FIKOLZA-1660 file (N, C-alpha, C; in steps of 0.1 Angstrom, whole numbers, plus 5000, padded with zeros to 4 digits):
% residues 218
   i   px   py   pz ch aa at
   1 5008 4988 5000  A  X  N
   1 5000 5000 5000  A  X CA
   1 5009 5012 5000  A  X  C
   2 5006 5023 4992  A  X  N
   2 5014 5035 4992  A  X CA
   2 5014 5042 5005  A  X  C
   3 5024 5051 5007  A  X  N
   3 5025 5058 5020  A  X CA
   3 5016 5070 5020  A  X  C
   4 5007 5071 5030  A  X  N
   4 4999 5083 5031  A  X CA
   4 5000 5088 5046  A  X  C
   5 4995 5100 5048  A  X  N
   5 4994 5104 5062  A  X CA
   5 4984 5095 5069  A  X  C
   6 4985 5094 5082  A  X  N
   6 4976 5085 5090  A  X CA
   6 4961 5089 5088  A  X  C
   7 4958 5102 5088  A  X  N
   7 4944 5106 5086  A  X CA
   7 4939 5102 5073  A  X  C
   8 4946 5104 5062  A  X  N
   8 4942 5101 5049  A  X CA
   8 4941 5086 5047  A  X  C
   9 4950 5079 5053  A  X  N
   9 4950 5064 5052  A  X CA
   9 4938 5058 5058  A  X  C
  10 4934 5064 5070  A  X  N
  10 4922 5059 5076  A  X CA
  10 4910 5061 5068  A  X  C
  11 4909 5072 5061  A  X  N
  11 4897 5075 5053  A  X CA
  11 4896 5066 5040  A  X  C
  12 4907 5060 5037  A  X  N
  12 4907 5051 5025  A  X CA
  12 4906 5036 5028  A  X  C
  13 4904 5033 5040  A  X  N
  13 4902 5019 5044  A  X CA
  13 4888 5016 5045  A  X  C
  14 4884 5005 5039  A  X  N
  14 4870 5000 5040  A  X CA
  14 4869 4989 5050  A  X  C
  15 4862 4991 5061  A  X  N
  15 4859 4981 5071  A  X CA
  15 4850 4971 5066  A  X  C
  16 4853 4958 5068  A  X  N
  16 4846 4947 5063  A  X CA
  16 4839 4940 5074  A  X  C
  17 4826 4939 5073  A  X  N
  17 4818 4932 5083  A  X CA
  17 4816 4917 5079  A  X  C
  18 4812 4909 5089  A  X  N
  18 4808 4895 5086  A  X CA
  18 4793 4895 5085  A  X  C
  19 4787 4891 5074  A  X  N
  19 4773 4892 5072  A  X CA
  19 4766 4878 5069  A  X  C
  20 4754 4879 5065  A  X  N
  20 4745 4867 5062  A  X CA
  20 4740 4869 5048  A  X  C
  21 4735 4858 5042  A  X  N
  21 4730 4858 5028  A  X CA
  21 4719 4868 5025  A  X  C
  22 4712 4872 5035  A  X  N
  22 4701 4882 5032  A  X CA
  22 4707 4895 5027  A  X  C
  23 4720 4898 5028  A  X  N
  23 4726 4910 5023  A  X CA
  23 4726 4911 5008  A  X  C
  24 4723 4900 5001  A  X  N
  24 4721 4900 4987  A  X CA
  24 4710 4910 4983  A  X  C
  25 4701 4912 4992  A  X  N
  25 4690 4922 4990  A  X CA
  25 4695 4936 4993  A  X  C
  26 4695 4945 4984  A  X  N
  26 4701 4958 4986  A  X CA
  26 4693 4966 4997  A  X  C
  27 4681 4962 5000  A  X  N
  27 4673 4969 5010  A  X CA
  27 4672 4961 5023  A  X  C
  28 4680 4951 5025  A  X  N
  28 4679 4943 5037  A  X CA
  28 4682 4951 5049  A  X  C
  29 4675 4950 5060  A  X  N
  29 4677 4958 5072  A  X CA
  29 4691 4955 5078  A  X  C
  30 4696 4944 5075  A  X  N
  30 4709 4941 5081  A  X CA
  30 4720 4950 5076  A  X  C
  31 4718 4956 5064  A  X  N
  31 4728 4966 5059  A  X CA
  31 4729 4978 5068  A  X  C
  32 4718 4981 5075  A  X  N
  32 4718 4993 5083  A  X CA
  32 4727 4991 5096  A  X  C
  33 4730 4979 5099  A  X  N
  33 4739 4976 5110  A  X CA
  33 4754 4977 5107  A  X  C
  34 4757 4979 5094  A  X  N
  34 4771 4980 5089  A  X CA
  34 4774 4994 5086  A  X  C
  35 4786 4998 5092  A  X  N
  35 4790 5012 5090  A  X CA
  35 4793 5015 5075  A  X  C
  36 4788 5027 5070  A  X  N
  36 4790 5031 5056  A  X CA
  36 4802 5040 5055  A  X  C
  37 4810 5037 5044  A  X  N
  37 4821 5046 5041  A  X CA
  37 4816 5056 5031  A  X  C
  38 4819 5069 5033  A  X  N
  38 4815 5080 5024  A  X CA
  38 4826 5081 5013  A  X  C
  39 4823 5076 5001  A  X  N
  39 4833 5075 4990  A  X CA
  39 4831 5088 4981  A  X  C
  40 4841 5096 4981  A  X  N
  40 4840 5108 4972  A  X CA
  40 4841 5104 4958  A  X  C
  41 4833 5110 4949  A  X  N
  41 4832 5107 4935  A  X CA
  41 4837 5119 4927  A  X  C
  42 4845 5117 4917  A  X  N
  42 4851 5127 4908  A  X CA
  42 4844 5126 4895  A  X  C
  43 4842 5138 4888  A  X  N
  43 4836 5138 4875  A  X CA
  43 4847 5138 4864  A  X  C
  44 4845 5129 4855  A  X  N
  44 4855 5129 4844  A  X CA
  44 4854 5141 4835  A  X  C
  45 4864 5146 4829  A  X  N
  45 4863 5158 4820  A  X CA
  45 4855 5154 4808  A  X  C
  46 4851 5164 4800  A  X  N
  46 4843 5161 4787  A  X CA
  46 4851 5152 4778  A  X  C
  47 4844 5142 4773  A  X  N
  47 4851 5132 4764  A  X CA
  47 4846 5133 4750  A  X  C
  48 4834 5137 4748  A  X  N
  48 4828 5138 4734  A  X CA
  48 4824 5152 4731  A  X  C
  49 4828 5156 4719  A  X  N
  49 4825 5170 4714  A  X CA
  49 4810 5172 4713  A  X  C
  50 4802 5162 4711  A  X  N
  50 4788 5164 4709  A  X CA
  50 4780 5165 4722  A  X  C
  51 4787 5162 4733  A  X  N
  51 4780 5162 4746  A  X CA
  51 4780 5176 4752  A  X  C
  52 4768 5180 4758  A  X  N
  52 4768 5192 4765  A  X CA
  52 4775 5191 4779  A  X  C
  53 4780 5202 4784  A  X  N
  53 4786 5202 4797  A  X CA
  53 4777 5196 4808  A  X  C
  54 4782 5190 4818  A  X  N
  54 4773 5185 4829  A  X CA
  54 4779 5189 4842  A  X  C
  55 4770 5192 4851  A  X  N
  55 4774 5196 4865  A  X CA
  55 4777 5183 4873  A  X  C
  56 4785 5184 4883  A  X  N
  56 4788 5173 4892  A  X CA
  56 4776 5171 4902  A  X  C
  57 4766 5163 4897  A  X  N
  57 4754 5161 4905  A  X CA
  57 4755 5151 4916  A  X  C
  58 4764 5141 4914  A  X  N
  58 4766 5130 4923  A  X CA
  58 4780 5131 4929  A  X  C
  59 4781 5136 4942  A  X  N
  59 4794 5139 4948  A  X CA
  59 4799 5127 4956  A  X  C
  60 4790 5118 4960  A  X  N
  60 4795 5107 4968  A  X CA
  60 4786 5095 4967  A  X  C
  61 4792 5084 4971  A  X  N
  61 4784 5071 4972  A  X CA
  61 4787 5066 4986  A  X  C
  62 4777 5060 4992  A  X  N
  62 4779 5053 5005  A  X CA
  62 4782 5038 5002  A  X  C
  63 4792 5033 5007  A  X  N
  63 4796 5019 5004  A  X CA
  63 4797 5011 5017  A  X  C
  64 4791 5000 5018  A  X  N
  64 4791 4990 5029  A  X CA
  64 4797 4977 5023  A  X  C
  65 4805 4970 5031  A  X  N
  65 4811 4958 5026  A  X CA
  65 4810 4947 5037  A  X  C
  66 4807 4935 5032  A  X  N
  66 4806 4923 5042  A  X CA
  66 4811 4911 5035  A  X  C
  67 4817 4902 5043  A  X  N
  67 4821 4889 5038  A  X CA
  67 4810 4879 5042  A  X  C
  68 4805 4871 5032  A  X  N
  68 4794 4862 5034  A  X CA
  68 4797 4849 5026  A  X  C
  69 4800 4838 5034  A  X  N
  69 4802 4825 5028  A  X CA
  69 4812 4825 5016  A  X  C
  70 4824 4831 5019  A  X  N
  70 4834 4832 5009  A  X CA
  70 4832 4842 4998  A  X  C
  71 4822 4850 4999  A  X  N
  71 4820 4860 4989  A  X CA
  71 4821 4874 4995  A  X  C
  72 4824 4884 4987  A  X  N
  72 4824 4898 4992  A  X CA
  72 4811 4905 4987  A  X  C
  73 4802 4909 4996  A  X  N
  73 4790 4916 4992  A  X CA
  73 4793 4931 4994  A  X  C
  74 4790 4939 4984  A  X  N
  74 4792 4953 4984  A  X CA
  74 4779 4960 4981  A  X  C
  75 4775 4969 4990  A  X  N
  75 4763 4977 4987  A  X CA
  75 4767 4992 4984  A  X  C
  76 4763 4997 4973  A  X  N
  76 4765 5011 4969  A  X CA
  76 4752 5018 4970  A  X  C
  77 4752 5030 4976  A  X  N
  77 4740 5038 4976  A  X CA
  77 4744 5052 4972  A  X  C
  78 4736 5058 4963  A  X  N
  78 4739 5072 4959  A  X CA
  78 4726 5079 4955  A  X  C
  79 4726 5092 4957  A  X  N
  79 4714 5100 4953  A  X CA
  79 4714 5103 4938  A  X  C
  80 4703 5102 4932  A  X  N
  80 4701 5105 4918  A  X CA
  80 4687 5110 4916  A  X  C
  81 4686 5122 4911  A  X  N
  81 4673 5128 4909  A  X CA
  81 4664 5121 4899  A  X  C
  82 4670 5114 4890  A  X  N
  82 4662 5107 4879  A  X CA
  82 4665 5092 4879  A  X  C
  83 4655 5084 4876  A  X  N
  83 4657 5070 4875  A  X CA
  83 4657 5067 4860  A  X  C
  84 4669 5064 4855  A  X  N
  84 4671 5062 4841  A  X CA
  84 4673 5047 4838  A  X  C
  85 4661 5040 4836  A  X  N
  85 4661 5026 4834  A  X CA
  85 4648 5023 4827  A  X  C
  86 4648 5012 4819  A  X  N
  86 4636 5007 4812  A  X CA
  86 4636 4992 4812  A  X  C
  87 4625 4986 4809  A  X  N
  87 4624 4972 4807  A  X CA
  87 4625 4969 4792  A  X  C
  88 4635 4963 4787  A  X  N
  88 4637 4960 4773  A  X CA
  88 4628 4949 4769  A  X  C
  89 4623 4951 4756  A  X  N
  89 4614 4941 4751  A  X CA
  89 4622 4928 4749  A  X  C
  90 4615 4917 4751  A  X  N
  90 4621 4904 4749  A  X CA
  90 4624 4901 4735  A  X  C
  91 4636 4896 4732  A  X  N
  91 4640 4893 4719  A  X CA
  91 4632 4881 4714  A  X  C
  92 4626 4882 4702  A  X  N
  92 4618 4871 4696  A  X CA
  92 4627 4858 4695  A  X  C
  93 4620 4847 4697  A  X  N
  93 4627 4834 4695  A  X CA
  93 4630 4831 4681  A  X  C
  94 4622 4837 4672  A  X  N
  94 4624 4834 4658  A  X CA
  94 4637 4840 4653  A  X  C
  95 4645 4833 4645  A  X  N
  95 4657 4839 4639  A  X CA
  95 4654 4851 4631  A  X  C
  96 4663 4861 4632  A  X  N
  96 4661 4874 4625  A  X CA
  96 4658 4873 4611  A  X  C
  97 4664 4863 4604  A  X  N
  97 4662 4862 4589  A  X CA
  97 4649 4856 4586  A  X  C
  98 4642 4850 4596  A  X  N
  98 4629 4844 4594  A  X CA
  98 4617 4854 4597  A  X  C
  99 4620 4865 4603  A  X  N
  99 4610 4874 4607  A  X CA
  99 4604 4882 4595  A  X  C
 100 4591 4885 4595  A  X  N
 100 4585 4893 4584  A  X CA
 100 4590 4907 4584  A  X  C
 101 4593 4913 4595  A  X  N
 101 4597 4927 4596  A  X CA
 101 4609 4928 4605  A  X  C
 102 4618 4938 4601  A  X  N
 102 4629 4941 4610  A  X CA
 102 4625 4949 4622  A  X  C
 103 4630 4946 4634  A  X  N
 103 4626 4953 4646  A  X CA
 103 4638 4961 4651  A  X  C
 104 4635 4974 4652  A  X  N
 104 4645 4983 4657  A  X CA
 104 4644 4986 4672  A  X  C
 105 4655 4987 4679  A  X  N
 105 4654 4990 4693  A  X CA
 105 4650 5004 4695  A  X  C
 106 4640 5007 4704  A  X  N
 106 4636 5020 4707  A  X CA
 106 4646 5027 4717  A  X  C
 107 4655 5019 4723  A  X  N
 107 4663 5024 4733  A  X CA
 107 4678 5026 4729  A  X  C
 108 4681 5026 4716  A  X  N
 108 4695 5027 4712  A  X CA
 108 4701 5040 4715  A  X  C
 109 4693 5051 4716  A  X  N
 109 4698 5064 4718  A  X CA
 109 4696 5069 4732  A  X  C
 110 4693 5060 4742  A  X  N
 110 4692 5063 4756  A  X CA
 110 4703 5058 4764  A  X  C
 111 4706 5064 4775  A  X  N
 111 4716 5060 4784  A  X CA
 111 4710 5058 4798  A  X  C
 112 4716 5048 4805  A  X  N
 112 4709 5043 4817  A  X CA
 112 4719 5045 4829  A  X  C
 113 4713 5045 4841  A  X  N
 113 4720 5046 4853  A  X CA
 113 4728 5033 4855  A  X  C
 114 4740 5034 4860  A  X  N
 114 4748 5022 4862  A  X CA
 114 4759 5024 4873  A  X  C
 115 4765 5013 4877  A  X  N
 115 4776 5014 4887  A  X CA
 115 4785 5003 4885  A  X  C
 116 4797 5004 4891  A  X  N
 116 4807 4994 4889  A  X CA
 116 4817 4994 4901  A  X  C
 117 4823 4982 4903  A  X  N
 117 4834 4980 4913  A  X CA
 117 4846 4975 4905  A  X  C
 118 4857 4981 4906  A  X  N
 118 4869 4977 4899  A  X CA
 118 4880 4972 4909  A  X  C
 119 4886 4961 4905  A  X  N
 119 4897 4955 4914  A  X CA
 119 4909 4952 4904  A  X  C
 120 4921 4950 4910  A  X  N
 120 4932 4945 4902  A  X CA
 120 4928 4930 4899  A  X  C
 121 4933 4926 4887  A  X  N
 121 4930 4912 4883  A  X CA
 121 4937 4902 4893  A  X  C
 122 4948 4906 4898  A  X  N
 122 4955 4898 4908  A  X CA
 122 4963 4906 4917  A  X  C
 123 4966 4902 4929  A  X  N
 123 4975 4909 4938  A  X CA
 123 4968 4921 4945  A  X  C
 124 4977 4929 4951  A  X  N
 124 4972 4941 4958  A  X CA
 124 4978 4954 4954  A  X  C
 125 4985 4953 4942  A  X  N
 125 4991 4965 4936  A  X CA
 125 4980 4973 4930  A  X  C
 126 4980 4987 4932  A  X  N
 126 4970 4995 4926  A  X CA
 126 4973 4999 4912  A  X  C
 127 4965 4994 4902  A  X  N
 127 4967 4998 4888  A  X CA
 127 4963 5012 4886  A  X  C
 128 4965 5017 4874  A  X  N
 128 4960 5030 4870  A  X CA
 128 4945 5030 4871  A  X  C
 129 4940 5042 4875  A  X  N
 129 4925 5043 4876  A  X CA
 129 4919 5044 4862  A  X  C
 130 4927 5046 4852  A  X  N
 130 4922 5046 4838  A  X CA
 130 4922 5032 4833  A  X  C
 131 4915 5023 4840  A  X  N
 131 4913 5010 4836  A  X CA
 131 4925 5001 4835  A  X  C
 132 4934 5004 4845  A  X  N
 132 4946 4996 4845  A  X CA
 132 4957 4999 4835  A  X  C
 133 4966 4990 4833  A  X  N
 133 4977 4992 4823  A  X CA
 133 4982 4978 4818  A  X  C
 134 4991 4978 4809  A  X  N
 134 4995 4965 4803  A  X CA
 134 5002 4956 4813  A  X  C
 135 5008 4962 4824  A  X  N
 135 5014 4954 4834  A  X CA
 135 5005 4951 4846  A  X  C
 136 4994 4958 4847  A  X  N
 136 4985 4956 4858  A  X CA
 136 4971 4957 4853  A  X  C
 137 4965 4945 4850  A  X  N
 137 4952 4944 4844  A  X CA
 137 4942 4946 4856  A  X  C
 138 4929 4950 4852  A  X  N
 138 4919 4951 4862  A  X CA
 138 4907 4943 4858  A  X  C
 139 4899 4939 4868  A  X  N
 139 4886 4933 4866  A  X CA
 139 4875 4942 4870  A  X  C
 140 4865 4943 4862  A  X  N
 140 4854 4953 4865  A  X CA
 140 4841 4946 4866  A  X  C
 141 4834 4948 4877  A  X  N
 141 4821 4942 4879  A  X CA
 141 4810 4953 4877  A  X  C
 142 4804 4953 4866  A  X  N
 142 4795 4964 4861  A  X CA
 142 4781 4960 4861  A  X  C
 143 4773 4969 4867  A  X  N
 143 4758 4967 4868  A  X CA
 143 4751 4979 4861  A  X  C
 144 4742 4976 4852  A  X  N
 144 4734 4986 4845  A  X CA
 144 4719 4984 4848  A  X  C
 145 4713 4995 4851  A  X  N
 145 4699 4995 4856  A  X CA
 145 4689 4989 4845  A  X  C
 146 4693 4988 4833  A  X  N
 146 4685 4982 4822  A  X CA
 146 4690 4969 4817  A  X  C
 147 4703 4968 4816  A  X  N
 147 4709 4957 4809  A  X CA
 147 4715 4946 4819  A  X  C
 148 4715 4949 4832  A  X  N
 148 4719 4939 4841  A  X CA
 148 4734 4939 4844  A  X  C
 149 4739 4928 4850  A  X  N
 149 4753 4927 4854  A  X CA
 149 4762 4920 4844  A  X  C
 150 4774 4925 4843  A  X  N
 150 4783 4918 4834  A  X CA
 150 4798 4920 4839  A  X  C
 151 4806 4910 4837  A  X  N
 151 4820 4911 4841  A  X CA
 151 4828 4916 4829  A  X  C
 152 4838 4925 4832  A  X  N
 152 4847 4931 4821  A  X CA
 152 4861 4930 4826  A  X  C
 153 4870 4932 4817  A  X  N
 153 4884 4933 4820  A  X CA
 153 4891 4944 4811  A  X  C
 154 4902 4949 4816  A  X  N
 154 4909 4959 4808  A  X CA
 154 4924 4959 4812  A  X  C
 155 4932 4964 4803  A  X  N
 155 4946 4966 4805  A  X CA
 155 4950 4980 4801  A  X  C
 156 4941 4990 4804  A  X  N
 156 4944 5004 4800  A  X CA
 156 4933 5010 4794  A  X  C
 157 4934 5023 4792  A  X  N
 157 4923 5031 4786  A  X CA
 157 4919 5026 4772  A  X  C
 158 4907 5025 4769  A  X  N
 158 4901 5020 4756  A  X CA
 158 4904 5006 4753  A  X  C
 159 4907 4998 4764  A  X  N
 159 4909 4983 4762  A  X CA
 159 4897 4975 4768  A  X  C
 160 4888 4982 4775  A  X  N
 160 4877 4975 4782  A  X CA
 160 4869 4965 4773  A  X  C
 161 4867 4953 4777  A  X  N
 161 4860 4943 4770  A  X CA
 161 4851 4935 4779  A  X  C
 162 4840 4930 4773  A  X  N
 162 4831 4921 4781  A  X CA
 162 4837 4907 4780  A  X  C
 163 4835 4900 4792  A  X  N
 163 4840 4887 4792  A  X CA
 163 4829 4876 4789  A  X  C
 164 4817 4881 4787  A  X  N
 164 4806 4871 4784  A  X CA
 164 4801 4864 4796  A  X  C
 165 4805 4869 4808  A  X  N
 165 4800 4863 4820  A  X CA
 165 4793 4873 4829  A  X  C
 166 4785 4868 4838  A  X  N
 166 4778 4877 4847  A  X CA
 166 4781 4874 4862  A  X  C
 167 4774 4881 4871  A  X  N
 167 4776 4879 4885  A  X CA
 167 4763 4883 4892  A  X  C
 168 4760 4879 4904  A  X  N
 168 4748 4883 4911  A  X CA
 168 4749 4898 4915  A  X  C
 169 4739 4905 4911  A  X  N
 169 4738 4920 4914  A  X CA
 169 4723 4924 4914  A  X  C
 170 4719 4932 4923  A  X  N
 170 4705 4937 4924  A  X CA
 170 4705 4952 4927  A  X  C
 171 4696 4959 4920  A  X  N
 171 4695 4973 4923  A  X CA
 171 4680 4977 4925  A  X  C
 172 4678 4987 4934  A  X  N
 172 4665 4992 4937  A  X CA
 172 4666 5008 4937  A  X  C
 173 4656 5014 4930  A  X  N
 173 4656 5029 4930  A  X CA
 173 4643 5033 4938  A  X  C
 174 4645 5041 4949  A  X  N
 174 4634 5045 4957  A  X CA
 174 4637 5059 4963  A  X  C
 175 4627 5068 4962  A  X  N
 175 4628 5081 4968  A  X CA
 175 4641 5089 4964  A  X  C
 176 4644 5088 4951  A  X  N
 176 4656 5096 4946  A  X CA
 176 4669 5090 4950  A  X  C
 177 4670 5077 4952  A  X  N
 177 4682 5071 4956  A  X CA
 177 4683 5056 4950  A  X  C
 178 4695 5053 4946  A  X  N
 178 4698 5039 4941  A  X CA
 178 4705 5032 4953  A  X  C
 179 4701 5019 4954  A  X  N
 179 4708 5010 4963  A  X CA
 179 4711 4997 4954  A  X  C
 180 4724 4994 4953  A  X  N
 180 4728 4983 4945  A  X CA
 180 4737 4974 4953  A  X  C
 181 4735 4961 4951  A  X  N
 181 4744 4951 4958  A  X CA
 181 4752 4943 4947  A  X  C
 182 4764 4941 4950  A  X  N
 182 4773 4933 4941  A  X CA
 182 4778 4921 4949  A  X  C
 183 4777 4909 4944  A  X  N
 183 4783 4897 4950  A  X CA
 183 4795 4893 4942  A  X  C
 184 4807 4895 4948  A  X  N
 184 4819 4893 4942  A  X CA
 184 4828 4882 4948  A  X  C
 185 4837 4876 4940  A  X  N
 185 4846 4867 4946  A  X CA
 185 4854 4874 4957  A  X  C
 186 4856 4868 4969  A  X  N
 186 4863 4875 4980  A  X CA
 186 4878 4877 4977  A  X  C
 187 4882 4890 4976  A  X  N
 187 4896 4892 4974  A  X CA
 187 4903 4892 4988  A  X  C
 188 4917 4892 4987  A  X  N
 188 4925 4891 5000  A  X CA
 188 4923 4905 5007  A  X  C
 189 4925 4904 5021  A  X  N
 189 4926 4916 5029  A  X CA
 189 4937 4925 5023  A  X  C
 190 4934 4938 5023  A  X  N
 190 4944 4948 5017  A  X CA
 190 4942 4950 5002  A  X  C
 191 4933 4943 4996  A  X  N
 191 4931 4945 4982  A  X CA
 191 4924 4958 4979  A  X  C
 192 4928 4965 4968  A  X  N
 192 4922 4978 4965  A  X CA
 192 4909 4977 4957  A  X  C
 193 4900 4986 4959  A  X  N
 193 4888 4986 4951  A  X CA
 193 4885 5001 4948  A  X  C
 194 4880 5003 4936  A  X  N
 194 4875 5017 4933  A  X CA
 194 4861 5015 4927  A  X  C
 195 4854 5026 4927  A  X  N
 195 4839 5026 4924  A  X CA
 195 4836 5037 4914  A  X  C
 196 4825 5034 4906  A  X  N
 196 4821 5043 4896  A  X CA
 196 4806 5043 4895  A  X  C
 197 4800 5054 4891  A  X  N
 197 4786 5056 4889  A  X CA
 197 4784 5063 4876  A  X  C
 198 4774 5059 4868  A  X  N
 198 4770 5066 4856  A  X CA
 198 4755 5071 4858  A  X  C
 199 4753 5083 4853  A  X  N
 199 4740 5090 4854  A  X CA
 199 4734 5091 4840  A  X  C
 200 4725 5083 4837  A  X  N
 200 4719 5082 4824  A  X CA
 200 4714 5095 4819  A  X  C
 201 4708 5103 4828  A  X  N
 201 4702 5116 4823  A  X CA
 201 4713 5126 4820  A  X  C
 202 4725 5124 4824  A  X  N
 202 4736 5132 4820  A  X CA
 202 4744 5127 4808  A  X  C
 203 4738 5117 4801  A  X  N
 203 4744 5111 4789  A  X CA
 203 4756 5103 4792  A  X  C
 204 4758 5098 4805  A  X  N
 204 4770 5091 4809  A  X CA
 204 4770 5077 4802  A  X  C
 205 4782 5074 4797  A  X  N
 205 4784 5060 4791  A  X CA
 205 4799 5059 4789  A  X  C
 206 4804 5047 4788  A  X  N
 206 4819 5045 4787  A  X CA
 206 4827 5052 4797  A  X  C
 207 4836 5061 4793  A  X  N
 207 4845 5068 4803  A  X CA
 207 4838 5080 4808  A  X  C
 208 4827 5084 4804  A  X  N
 208 4820 5096 4809  A  X CA
 208 4812 5091 4821  A  X  C
 209 4816 5095 4833  A  X  N
 209 4811 5089 4845  A  X CA
 209 4816 5096 4858  A  X  C
 210 4812 5091 4869  A  X  N
 210 4818 5095 4882  A  X CA
 210 4827 5084 4887  A  X  C
 211 4838 5087 4893  A  X  N
 211 4847 5076 4898  A  X CA
 211 4854 5080 4911  A  X  C
 212 4858 5070 4918  A  X  N
 212 4865 5072 4930  A  X CA
 212 4880 5069 4929  A  X  C
 213 4888 5073 4939  A  X  N
 213 4902 5068 4939  A  X CA
 213 4902 5054 4945  A  X  C
 214 4913 5048 4947  A  X  N
 214 4914 5034 4953  A  X CA
 214 4911 5035 4968  A  X  C
 215 4904 5025 4973  A  X  N
 215 4903 5023 4987  A  X CA
 215 4907 5008 4990  A  X  C
 216 4911 5006 5002  A  X  N
 216 4916 4993 5006  A  X CA
 216 4907 4985 5016  A  X  C
 217 4905 4972 5013  A  X  N
 217 4898 4964 5023  A  X CA
 217 4906 4962 5035  A  X  C
 218 4899 4963 5046  A  X  N
 218 4906 4961 5059  A  X CA
 218 4911 4947 5061  A  X  C
% end
């Protein structure tokens, strides 16, 4: 772990509780018994010339962490004035070439709320926050309010790719707030994690997002 002042170091440590399987529910009352870390979120600079400027609407996320049966359960909570999520139409079972009419997605121009937890692919070294680097790859557990959960990997900026696998995650929007739980393979004590949030109403996608610095598991 890098050298920091004692006060800063303490603020970057995530205390890990021992929990029960009910914590898979983001609204489980048991989460209220676990201390929340206030994770500061930074806004990425403009990435696309066609996007309007956006204010920093989401300044922090509350993060709670628990070990449950060999898994690491992470609850992220953040305030969001809009719920950017839809239910996508089911894809027809009929092969596309056999359909009478082509069907276009009505949601291709929309962006949805999302969140992610990023860890190093191995070890406890902190990779670059810009999706790792060629020497230090990262694993990303990404949840999208419309498209669900998916696992990704990256070895630097613009290298992010889907792995074709998923993981257990659940999200609930209520009273202007998202609560999302991630069920992850349990990393070693001292492993670093960083967090990200996308606000669909601000046209967030890809690298346009809110992100945290690295924090370390107790």
